[in-house]
Legacy VTK file of the C-alpha trace (Angstrom):
# vtk DataFile Version 3.0
C-alpha trace
ASCII
DATASET POLYDATA
POINTS 78 float
0.000 0.000 0.000
1.504 3.411 -0.965
2.362 5.824 1.816
1.399 9.481 1.946
4.226 12.010 2.192
3.573 15.477 3.628
5.603 18.682 3.362
5.046 21.895 5.309
6.707 25.104 4.128
6.647 27.615 6.980
6.873 31.431 7.042
7.304 31.923 3.291
6.326 35.084 1.453
3.653 33.510 -0.788
2.468 35.067 -4.059
-1.320 34.625 -4.206
-3.436 34.394 -7.405
-4.647 37.996 -6.967
-1.059 39.299 -7.012
-0.948 40.005 -3.282
1.596 38.463 -0.909
0.909 36.510 2.284
3.538 35.548 4.832
2.397 32.113 5.879
2.536 28.352 5.558
1.821 25.872 2.750
0.900 22.265 3.488
1.406 19.686 0.739
0.481 16.019 0.551
1.877 13.799 -2.199
2.960 16.833 -4.289
-0.480 18.510 -4.093
-1.229 21.697 -2.162
-3.646 20.934 0.675
-3.785 24.291 2.453
-2.342 27.816 2.422
-2.803 29.820 5.625
-1.055 32.429 7.784
-0.170 29.640 10.228
-0.717 25.871 10.054
-0.527 24.188 13.464
-0.089 20.579 12.372
3.240 18.922 11.640
4.409 17.128 8.500
6.907 14.456 7.481
9.237 17.216 6.300
9.254 20.899 7.200
11.102 23.761 5.525
11.643 27.104 7.275
11.314 29.566 4.399
11.613 32.784 6.394
12.966 35.495 4.102
12.180 33.468 0.956
9.441 33.992 -1.654
7.253 31.122 -2.831
5.883 31.407 -6.386
3.631 29.149 -8.431
5.231 27.263 -11.315
6.747 29.697 -13.806
5.988 29.148 -17.487
8.015 30.847 -20.208
5.478 31.713 -22.951
8.245 32.955 -25.273
9.783 29.602 -26.189
11.853 28.924 -29.296
13.009 25.449 -30.183
16.662 25.576 -31.200
18.952 23.470 -33.274
21.123 21.003 -31.350
24.225 22.763 -30.065
22.511 26.066 -29.232
21.338 25.058 -25.759
22.722 28.313 -24.322
19.871 30.140 -26.088
17.251 27.971 -24.340
17.889 29.330 -20.841
15.020 30.987 -18.973
17.308 33.742 -17.692
LINES 1 79
78 0 1 2 3 4 5 6 7 8 9 10 11 12 13 14 15 16 17 18 19 20 21 22 23 24 25 26 27 28 29 30 31 32 33 34 35 36 37 38 39 40 41 42 43 44 45 46 47 48 49 50 51 52 53 54 55 56 57 58 59 60 61 62 63 64 65 66 67 68 69 70 71 72 73 74 75 76 77
């Protein structure tokens, strides 16, 4: 039977969908977000203290160009 893995990211500066920021916690279970709140009291299998760090949703680069082999340096996001 598969086991459930939980991750709690504490005290991160979280970018919300409306563009505002919240300093709070994010609880994840099996790579899915379960809850985002100013403070989550429960514990998790793994905890990360993210004080001073910013947590963003997945970043997608909409300006993508497929390159010829050998030009990988032009494929960087930054």
